[in-house]
C-alpha positions as CSV (number, residue, x, y, z in Angstrom):
1,M,41.9,173.3,315.7
2,A,42.3,173.0,312.2
3,L,40.4,175.5,309.9
4,L,38.1,174.4,307.6
5,P,39.0,175.3,303.7
6,L,37.3,177.6,301.7
7,T,35.5,175.0,299.7
8,A,34.2,173.1,303.0
9,L,33.1,176.9,304.5
10,D,31.3,177.3,301.2
11,A,29.7,174.1,301.5
12,V,28.3,174.5,304.5
13,R,27.0,178.3,303.9
14,P,23.6,179.4,303.1
15,P,23.7,180.0,299.3
16,P,22.7,183.6,298.3
17,G,19.4,183.1,297.0
18,G,18.3,181.5,300.4
19,V,16.8,178.0,300.5
20,P,17.1,176.2,297.0
21,A,13.8,175.5,295.5
22,G,14.3,171.5,295.8
23,V,14.3,172.0,299.7
24,A,11.1,172.1,301.7
25,R,10.5,175.4,303.5
26,D,8.2,174.2,305.8
27,P,8.9,171.0,307.4
28,L,5.5,170.8,309.3
29,G,4.0,171.0,305.6
30,A,3.7,167.4,305.1
31,G,2.0,167.1,309.1
32,R,-0.4,169.6,308.0
33,R,-1.4,168.1,304.8
34,G,-2.0,164.6,306.4
35,V,-4.0,166.4,309.2
36,R,-6.3,168.0,306.2
37,N,-6.4,165.0,304.4
38,G,-7.5,163.0,307.3
39,L,-10.5,165.8,308.0
40,L,-11.6,165.0,304.6
41,A,-11.5,161.4,305.0
42,G,-13.3,161.8,308.3
43,L,-15.8,164.0,306.8
44,G,-16.5,162.0,304.0
45,G,-17.0,158.4,306.4
46,V,-19.7,160.5,308.5
47,A,-21.4,161.2,305.3
48,A,-21.6,157.9,303.8
49,A,-22.9,156.6,307.5
50,A,-25.4,159.3,306.8
51,A,-26.7,158.0,303.5
52,L,-26.4,154.5,305.0
53,A,-28.8,155.5,308.2
54,W,-30.9,157.3,305.6
55,V,-31.7,154.2,303.5
56,L,-32.1,152.1,306.5
57,R,-33.8,154.6,308.6
58,P,-36.7,153.1,311.1
59,G,-40.4,152.8,310.2
60,P,-43.2,155.2,311.9
61,S,-42.5,155.2,315.8
62,R,-44.7,155.4,318.7
63,A,-47.0,158.0,319.7
64,A,-45.1,161.0,321.1
65,G,-48.0,162.3,322.9
66,T,-50.9,161.0,325.4
67,D,-54.6,160.8,324.6
68,D,-55.4,164.1,325.8
69,G,-52.7,165.9,323.6
70,A,-50.6,166.3,326.1
71,P,-46.5,165.9,325.7
72,D,-45.1,162.4,327.2
73,D,-41.6,161.3,327.6
74,G,-42.0,158.0,326.5
75,G,-41.9,155.9,329.5
76,S,-39.5,153.8,330.9
77,T,-37.8,153.2,327.3
78,V,-36.9,156.8,326.8
79,R,-35.7,157.5,330.1
80,A,-33.4,154.0,329.3
81,G,-32.2,155.3,325.9
82,R,-31.2,158.8,327.4
83,R,-29.2,157.4,330.1
84,L,-27.5,155.2,327.5
85,N,-26.9,158.4,325.7
86,R,-25.2,159.8,328.6
87,A,-22.9,156.8,328.9
88,A,-22.1,156.8,325.3
89,A,-21.6,160.8,325.5
90,L,-18.9,160.3,328.5
91,L,-17.4,157.3,326.5
92,G,-17.3,159.8,323.4
93,A,-15.5,162.4,325.4
94,S,-12.7,159.7,327.0
95,V,-12.0,158.6,323.6
96,L,-11.5,162.1,322.2
97,A,-9.5,163.3,324.9
98,D,-7.1,159.8,324.6
99,S,-6.8,160.2,320.8
100,A,-6.4,163.4,320.6
101,V,-3.2,163.6,323.0
102,E,-1.8,159.9,321.6
103,H,-2.2,161.1,318.0
104,Y,-0.6,164.5,318.6
105,R,2.0,162.8,320.1
106,G,2.6,160.7,316.9
107,S,2.5,163.9,315.0
108,F,-0.8,162.9,313.0
109,H,1.7,161.1,310.5
110,N,-1.0,159.2,309.0
111,P,-4.3,161.1,307.7
112,A,-6.2,158.7,308.9
113,M,-5.4,159.6,312.9
114,I,-7.6,162.5,312.6
115,T,-10.8,160.2,311.9
116,P,-11.5,159.3,315.6
117,L,-11.4,162.8,316.8
118,L,-14.2,163.6,314.3
119,A,-16.2,160.4,315.1
120,S,-16.0,161.0,318.8
121,G,-16.7,164.6,318.7
122,A,-19.6,164.0,316.6
123,T,-20.5,161.1,319.0
124,I,-20.7,163.2,321.7
125,A,-23.0,166.0,319.9
126,A,-25.2,163.1,319.0
127,S,-25.5,161.6,322.3
128,L,-25.9,165.2,324.1
129,H,-28.7,165.7,321.8
130,G,-30.2,162.4,322.7
131,S,-29.9,162.7,326.4
132,L,-32.0,166.2,325.9
133,D,-34.5,164.2,323.7
134,R,-38.1,163.2,325.4
135,R,-39.4,161.8,321.8
136,P,-40.1,158.1,321.8
137,R,-38.4,157.7,318.3
138,A,-34.7,157.3,316.9
139,H,-33.6,160.3,314.9
140,R,-31.7,159.8,311.8
141,F,-28.8,162.0,312.6
142,R,-28.1,160.2,316.0
143,D,-28.2,156.8,313.9
144,A,-25.6,158.2,311.4
145,T,-23.3,159.6,313.9
146,Y,-23.3,156.0,315.8
147,A,-22.7,153.9,312.5
148,A,-20.0,156.4,311.7
149,A,-18.3,155.5,315.4
150,A,-18.9,151.9,315.1
151,L,-17.3,151.8,311.7
152,T,-14.3,154.0,312.9
153,G,-14.0,151.5,316.1
154,I,-13.4,148.3,313.4
155,A,-11.1,150.4,311.0
156,G,-9.0,151.7,313.7
157,T,-8.7,148.3,315.4
158,A,-7.4,147.0,311.9
159,F,-5.1,149.9,311.7
160,H,-3.9,149.6,315.2
161,L,-3.3,146.0,315.0
162,C,-1.1,146.2,311.7
163,N,0.9,148.8,313.4
164,V,1.9,146.4,315.8
165,T,2.3,143.5,313.7
166,R,4.7,145.4,311.3
167,R,6.9,146.3,313.8
168,P,10.5,144.4,313.9
169,G,9.3,141.4,316.1
170,G,5.9,141.1,315.0
171,L,3.2,140.2,317.7
172,S,5.3,140.6,320.3
173,W,5.0,141.7,324.1
174,L,7.5,144.7,323.4
175,N,5.5,145.7,320.6
176,L,2.0,145.2,322.5
177,F,3.3,147.7,325.0
178,Y,5.0,150.3,323.0
179,G,3.2,150.1,319.8
180,A,-0.8,151.4,318.8
181,P,-2.8,150.0,321.6
182,I,-5.0,147.6,319.8
183,G,-8.1,148.0,322.2
184,A,-8.3,151.5,322.1
185,P,-10.0,152.0,318.7
186,A,-13.0,149.7,320.1
187,A,-14.0,152.0,322.7
188,I,-15.2,154.8,320.3
189,G,-16.7,151.5,318.4
190,L,-18.6,150.5,321.7
191,A,-19.6,154.4,322.2
192,G,-21.5,153.6,318.6
193,L,-23.1,150.3,319.7
194,L,-24.3,152.0,323.2
195,G,-25.8,155.1,321.1
196,F,-27.7,152.7,318.3
197,A,-29.1,150.4,321.7
198,A,-30.2,154.0,323.0
199,E,-32.3,154.3,319.6
200,R,-33.6,151.2,319.5
201,V,-34.9,151.3,322.9
202,R,-36.4,154.2,322.5
203,H,-38.0,153.2,319.0
204,G,-40.0,150.3,318.3
205,P,-43.7,148.8,318.9
206,D,-45.5,148.9,322.0
207,G,-44.1,146.0,324.4
208,P,-40.9,144.9,326.3
209,P,-37.8,146.7,324.1
210,S,-35.7,145.0,322.1
211,V,-32.4,145.3,320.2
212,A,-32.0,143.1,317.2
213,G,-35.0,141.2,318.1
214,L,-33.4,140.9,321.5
215,P,-34.6,141.6,324.9
216,A,-32.8,144.8,325.7
217,P,-32.2,144.8,329.0
218,Q,-30.2,141.2,328.5
219,V,-28.6,142.8,324.9
220,L,-27.4,145.9,327.3
221,T,-26.1,143.6,330.1
222,V,-23.9,141.6,327.8
223,L,-22.7,144.8,326.1
224,S,-21.5,146.7,329.2
225,A,-19.8,143.8,330.9
226,A,-18.1,142.8,327.5
227,G,-16.9,146.5,327.3
228,I,-15.9,146.8,331.1
229,L,-13.9,143.4,330.4
230,G,-12.1,144.6,327.0
231,T,-11.2,147.8,329.1
232,V,-9.7,145.4,332.0
233,A,-7.5,143.9,329.4
234,E,-6.0,146.8,327.9
235,T,-5.5,148.3,331.5
236,A,-4.1,144.9,332.8
237,L,-1.4,145.5,329.6
238,L,-0.2,148.7,330.6
239,H,-0.1,148.6,334.2
240,F,1.9,145.4,333.8
241,R,4.1,147.5,331.5
242,G,4.4,149.8,334.6
243,A,5.5,146.8,336.8
244,Y,2.5,147.9,339.3
245,H,4.7,150.2,340.8
246,N,2.1,151.2,342.7
247,P,-0.3,149.2,344.9
248,A,-3.3,151.2,343.6
249,M,-2.4,149.8,340.3
250,Y,-4.5,146.6,340.9
251,L,-7.7,148.1,341.4
252,P,-8.5,148.8,338.0
253,V,-7.9,145.0,337.2
254,T,-10.0,143.5,340.2
255,I,-12.8,145.7,341.3
256,P,-14.1,145.7,337.5
257,P,-13.8,142.4,336.7
258,A,-15.8,141.2,339.5
259,A,-18.2,144.1,338.9
260,A,-18.5,142.6,335.5
261,A,-19.2,138.6,336.7
262,V,-22.0,140.3,339.2
263,L,-23.7,142.1,336.6
264,L,-23.5,139.0,334.0
265,R,-25.1,136.9,336.9
266,T,-28.0,139.0,336.9
267,L,-28.7,137.1,333.5
268,W,-29.7,133.6,334.7
269,H,-30.6,134.5,338.7
270,D,-32.6,137.7,338.5
271,G,-34.2,139.0,340.8
272,P,-34.2,142.0,343.7
273,G,-31.5,140.7,345.4
274,P,-28.8,140.2,342.6
275,R,-29.9,143.5,340.5
276,R,-29.4,145.3,343.9
277,A,-25.6,143.4,344.1
278,A,-24.9,144.5,340.5
279,R,-26.2,148.1,340.7
280,L,-23.6,148.6,344.1
281,A,-20.8,147.0,341.8
282,M,-21.6,149.2,338.9
283,R,-21.6,152.5,341.4
284,A,-18.2,151.0,342.9
285,T,-17.0,150.7,339.1
286,A,-18.3,154.0,338.2
287,G,-16.5,155.7,341.4
288,L,-13.4,153.9,340.3
289,G,-12.9,155.7,337.0
290,L,-12.9,159.1,338.8
291,L,-10.8,158.1,341.7
292,G,-8.3,156.7,338.5
293,T,-8.4,159.7,336.9
294,G,-6.7,161.2,340.2
295,F,-4.0,158.9,340.5
296,H,-3.1,159.4,336.7
297,A,-3.1,163.3,337.6
298,F,-0.7,162.1,340.3
299,G,1.6,160.3,337.9
300,V,1.9,163.3,335.7
301,H,2.7,165.6,338.5
302,R,5.4,163.3,339.6
303,N,7.2,163.6,336.1
304,M,10.1,165.8,336.1
305,G,8.9,169.7,336.3
306,G,5.6,168.4,337.1
307,W,2.5,170.3,336.1
308,G,4.6,173.4,335.1
309,N,6.0,171.2,332.5
310,W,2.5,170.0,331.6
311,R,2.9,170.1,327.9
312,Q,5.1,167.0,328.2
313,N,4.4,165.3,331.2
314,I,0.5,165.0,329.7
315,L,2.3,163.3,326.6
316,N,4.6,161.1,328.5
317,G,2.7,160.2,331.8
318,P,-0.3,158.0,332.4
319,P,-3.5,158.9,330.2
320,L,-5.8,161.1,332.4
321,P,-8.9,160.6,329.7
322,A,-8.5,156.6,330.1
323,P,-10.0,156.0,333.5
324,P,-13.6,157.4,333.1
325,S,-14.2,155.1,330.2
326,Y,-14.8,152.6,333.6
327,T,-17.4,155.3,334.6
328,A,-18.8,155.6,330.9
329,L,-19.5,151.6,331.0
330,A,-20.5,151.7,334.7
331,F,-23.5,154.0,333.5
332,A,-24.2,152.1,330.8
333,G,-24.5,148.9,333.1
334,L,-27.0,150.8,335.7
335,A,-29.2,151.5,332.5
336,A,-29.3,148.3,331.9
337,L,-30.7,147.4,335.3
338,A,-33.0,150.3,335.5
339,L,-34.7,149.3,332.0
340,R,-34.7,145.8,333.7
341,D,-36.6,147.0,336.8
342,E,-39.0,149.0,334.8
343,V,-39.6,146.0,332.4
344,A,-40.3,143.6,335.6
345,G,-42.3,146.2,337.2
346,S,-44.6,146.6,333.9
347,G,-44.7,143.0,333.7
348,R,-46.2,142.9,337.3
349,E,-48.8,145.7,336.6
350,Q,-50.1,143.6,333.8
351,G,-50.3,140.2,335.3
352,D,-52.5,141.6,338.4
353,G,-54.5,143.3,335.7
354,R,-53.7,146.9,336.4
């Protein structure tokens, strides 16, 4: 083996004074600065949404008590709003865990990658607050949080679409498989919409609840079914990438679409029978979400090292937080069906003169 000349050895030997000033001492410094800038950007977005919600805050709400001064839980509309708050909390938790893992795998190279973590965390907090709130009126903090989540979903979808189209080959199957998932940011936007609907259901004039001037049960039915179908599309793409090597991978692309169709059928075939079938379909979808988490945990176990190498296998295995999104959307569908039952029951009581 030939010896290196002295000049070559001097070239590779560190200088006496240590690392030169022009060389970065902390290779992770740029990443830390990116996370810090993203944190500031996310806080700024939440503050802007709070200001917007203050300007557009709702007017006077229904009374929060009975005639004799006893506290009231607001009736069926507040119960429906709290159910929707719980669905938004579960969906936000799924988004928080999934985006944290995926964006950590991407080293948070873009400062904006911290924003969905902030938005989903705030959505969880607001939704838990709403699920415990029995007052029949909207809350400004929750409105601001849900507005921020909806804006985050729109901006995230644009960012992910840009990531896919800027890759070599543009919008292709390969880039859809391995680029930023286009449908993922829509989940936090959907959580914001569910929370917004929850506030509108519990806050409004006396009479049937409405969202944006439309009947709330129908709006929630369409929103839940659309969310399920969008999640199915994302699942179908990723399971196709996995070549459906496990027959169980067909379950989330067959049962939830059928359940969404059964739920949508109640829009024009309303009645106890169709609603009962839709309720069973939503419960099956909710159970499938929990079952899918178990399958994904088994998929992580099958990677080299199993759960003993969890730091790497959680990043490379099937996403654990993804399947519970089906459970959250099924809960939203169940809330829509329950609200429809209660509205129909109140209508019958009014028709009977009671």
